[in-house]
C-alpha positions in Angstrom: 126.1 70.2 142.3 126.6 67.5 139.7 123.2 68.1 138.4 124.0 71.9 138.1 127.1 71.1 136.4 125.4 68.6 133.8 122.8 71.3 133.3 125.4 74.0 132.4 127.3 71.8 130.1 123.8 71.2 128.1 123.1 74.7 128.0 126.8 75.5 126.8 126.2 72.6 124.2 122.7 74.1 123.2 124.4 77.6 122.7 127.2 76.3 120.6 124.9 74.3 118.4 122.6 77.2 117.9 125.9 79.2 117.0 126.9 76.6 114.3 123.3 76.6 113.0 123.4 80.6 112.6 126.8 80.3 111.0 125.5 77.7 108.7 122.5 79.9 107.7 124.6 83.2 107.2 127.1 81.1 104.8 124.2 80.0 103.0 122.0 83.2 103.2 124.4 86.0 104.3 122.8 89.1 105.8 122.1 91.9 103.4 120.6 95.2 103.6 116.7 95.0 103.6 116.8 98.3 101.5 119.5 98.0 98.9 120.8 94.4 99.1 124.4 95.1 100.3 126.2 93.0 102.8 125.3 93.9 106.6 126.6 92.4 109.8 123.2 91.1 110.9 120.1 90.1 109.5 117.1 92.2 109.5 118.9 95.3 109.2 119.7 98.0 106.7 123.0 99.6 105.7 124.4 102.9 106.8 123.8 104.4 103.5 119.9 103.4 103.7 119.7 104.2 107.4 120.9 107.9 106.5 117.9 107.9 103.9 115.3 106.9 106.3 113.3 110.2 107.2 112.4 109.0 111.0 109.5 110.9 112.6 111.0 112.0 116.0 109.8 114.5 118.5 108.9 117.3 118.3 105.6 116.3 116.9 101.8 116.8 117.4 100.9 114.7 120.6 97.8 113.3 118.5 98.7 113.0 114.9 102.3 112.7 115.3 103.1 115.2 112.7 106.4 116.5 113.1 107.2 120.2 113.9 110.1 121.9 112.4 111.0 123.3 115.6 110.1 122.7 119.4 106.9 124.5 120.4 106.8 123.1 123.9 105.4 119.6 125.5 101.7 118.8 124.5 101.3 121.2 121.5 98.8 120.0 119.0 98.7 120.8 115.2 96.2 123.2 113.7 94.7 120.2 111.9 93.9 118.3 115.3 92.2 121.5 116.5 90.2 122.3 113.4 89.5 118.3 112.6 89.9 116.3 115.9 90.3 112.6 114.8 88.1 109.7 115.9 91.4 107.7 117.4 93.3 109.0 120.5 96.7 109.1 118.8 98.9 108.3 115.7 102.2 107.2 115.7 104.4 106.3 112.7 108.1 105.4 112.3 109.0 107.4 109.0 107.9 109.7 106.2 106.6 107.5 103.1 109.6 108.0 100.9 113.1 106.6 100.0 114.0 103.5 102.0 110.6 103.6 104.0 108.8 103.3 101.0 111.0 100.5 99.2 110.4 98.4 102.5 106.7 99.0 102.5 106.3 98.2 98.9 108.7 94.9 99.4 106.6 93.7 102.2 103.2 94.7 100.5 103.9 93.9 96.9 106.8 91.4 96.6 105.8 89.0 99.5 108.8 90.3 101.6 106.9 88.9 104.9 110.6 88.4 106.4 110.7 92.2 106.7 107.8 92.4 109.1 109.8 91.5 112.2 112.3 94.2 111.6 109.7 96.9 110.7 107.5 95.9 113.7 110.3 96.4 116.1 110.9 100.0 114.7 107.0 100.4 115.1 107.0 99.6 118.7 109.6 102.1 119.5 107.6 104.6 117.6 104.8 103.9 119.8 106.4 105.3 122.7 104.9 103.0 125.1 101.5 102.6 123.5 101.7 99.2 122.4 102.8 98.2 126.2 100.0 100.2 127.5 97.3 98.3 125.3 95.3 95.3 125.9 95.4 94.1 122.5 96.8 94.7 119.0 94.5 94.4 115.8 95.4 95.0 112.1 93.1 96.9 109.5 91.7 93.9 107.7 91.4 93.2 104.0 88.1 91.7 102.4 88.0 88.2 101.8 88.2 88.5 98.0 91.2 90.8 98.4 93.0 88.5 100.7 92.5 85.7 98.6 94.3 87.6 95.6 97.0 88.8 97.5 97.6 85.7 99.8 98.2 87.6 102.8 97.6 90.9 104.5 100.7 93.0 105.1 99.2 95.0 108.1 98.4 91.7 109.7 101.9 90.6 109.4 103.0 93.8 111.1 100.4 93.4 113.7 101.3 89.8 114.6 104.9 90.6 114.8 104.3 93.8 117.2 101.9 91.4 119.4 104.8 88.9 119.6 107.3 91.6 120.5 105.2 93.2 123.1 103.6 90.0 124.5 100.1 91.4 123.7 97.3 89.3 122.2 96.8 89.5 118.4 93.1 89.6 117.5 93.2 88.6 114.1 89.3 88.0 113.5 87.6 90.5 115.8 87.6 93.4 113.0 86.5 92.6 109.6 86.1 94.4 106.5 82.5 93.6 105.9 82.3 95.4 102.5 84.3 95.1 99.6 85.7 98.6 98.5 87.9 99.9 95.7 91.5 100.3 96.0 92.2 103.7 97.7 95.5 104.3 95.9 94.9 107.4 93.4 91.8 108.4 95.3 91.3 112.1 96.8 90.6 112.4 100.4 86.8 112.7 100.0 86.7 110.0 97.6 88.7 107.9 100.2 86.3 108.7 102.9 83.2 107.6 100.7 85.1 104.4 99.6 85.4 103.1 103.2 82.5 104.4 104.9 81.0 101.7 106.8 83.4 99.1 105.4 84.3 97.7 108.7 82.6 95.9 111.5 83.4 94.1 114.9 82.2 90.6 115.3 80.0 89.3 118.0 83.2 87.5 119.5 85.1 90.8 119.1 82.9 92.9 121.1 83.1 90.6 123.9 86.6 90.7 124.0 87.1 94.5 123.1 84.6 96.4 125.2 86.2 98.9 127.5 89.8 97.8 126.2 92.7 100.0 124.9 93.9 98.6 121.8 96.7 99.4 119.1 95.3 99.4 115.4 98.0 98.7 112.8 98.4 99.6 109.2 101.2 99.9 106.8 101.0 103.5 105.6 98.8 106.5 106.9 97.9 108.6 104.0 94.9 110.7 104.6 93.4 108.6 107.6 90.2 107.5 105.9 90.8 103.9 106.3 91.8 104.0 109.9 89.2 106.5 110.8 86.4 103.9 109.3 88.0 101.1 111.5 88.0 103.2 114.6 84.4 104.0 114.3 83.6 100.4 114.2 85.8 99.9 117.1 84.4 102.7 119.2 80.9 101.6 118.1 81.7 98.3 119.7 82.9 99.8 123.0 86.4 100.2 122.6 87.6 102.8 124.8 91.0 104.0 123.5 92.2 103.6 119.8 96.1 104.1 119.1 96.8 104.1 115.2 100.4 102.7 114.6 101.9 102.7 111.1 105.1 102.2 109.6 105.0 105.2 107.3 103.0 108.3 106.8 102.5 110.3 103.6 103.6 113.9 104.6 105.4 116.5 102.5 107.7 117.6 105.5 107.6 119.1 109.0 105.6 122.1 109.8 
């Protein structure tokens, strides 16, 4: 009995200390909107105005590509693009369209070293995955080439993948998939040029083959544009024996619902 009371007092004291530390941090670094910098109630959040600007991808959408439909066409409906050009991965899910606040968050993480945004963005990505992360055996990130990683200092996709794995209690296999060939930047390239640029650029390591054979994985990237990069990475994974690939991105480039 006395031991239990002592344990309870200790727990209350620890909670109180954590509360004081959180208040001290808030006093020095007050919570601000991740999009515009306005004061908000909690860290890792956005203000109502920025939230309203976020074009979330919600149902109804294509079951494979996650392309939003302008109206509900019924359960399991596929987009014309999937029927004409089936992707090599099993499904794609994204949080929002790549404009406004979503674009600002991606650019903040990728180009302004805002790695603190990864946890918030990852939580939204897990939700957008609709159970795909929880059903997977492992989480991977689209890798950067060693030279690109050296210049940028971190891989934004890996930051997201690491946070997603932590939130979902799944292993993050950081070195199983590698970019074995240095490629040009995809920005500014057309669809065909993008495919040519990343063709054969990825491979799975020997250790990765042993860990991934027959597994279901989530492949994480920051933005889905034409699908050339994640398709090339998926081909390498499938060649190594991966059974099921879900591509999960924070944003996707799309003019609007179809």
